[in-house]
C-alpha positions, 0 to 999 in steps of 0.5 A, a space after each residue: 284556506 276559506 271557502 264560501 257557504 255554497 262550496 262547503 255545502 256542496 262538498 258535504 251534500 247538504 243545502 246552503 241554508 242548512 249551513 247558514 242555520 248551523 252558523 246562526 246557532 253557533 254549531 259551525 264556526 265561520 267568519 264574515 269579513 264582508 257580505 258573505 260567510 266564509 268557513 275554513 275548508 278543514 272544518 268537519 261537518 258533524 251530523 248529530 243524528 242517531 244512526 245506530 238504529 237505537 230508536 227503530 220501532 219505538 212507537 211499537 215499544 210504547 204501545 205495549 
C-alpha cells in the first residue's frame, strides 16, 4: 500500500520537505502517478547520521 509524503513523514517524525529532498536525491524510492509523490509504507527510513559518539569532542582533539 502506498502513502503520501506527509503521512510517511508523520510516521517517522520528520518534516515532509526532508522526505521530498530525499526523494529528489534518490535515497528514498517513490512514485509519482499524478501530482503527489507516493511511498510504499514498508519503506524503511534510514537515518545515516553517526550516533555512536565517535566524533564527540573532536574539536579538542584537533587542537592538541
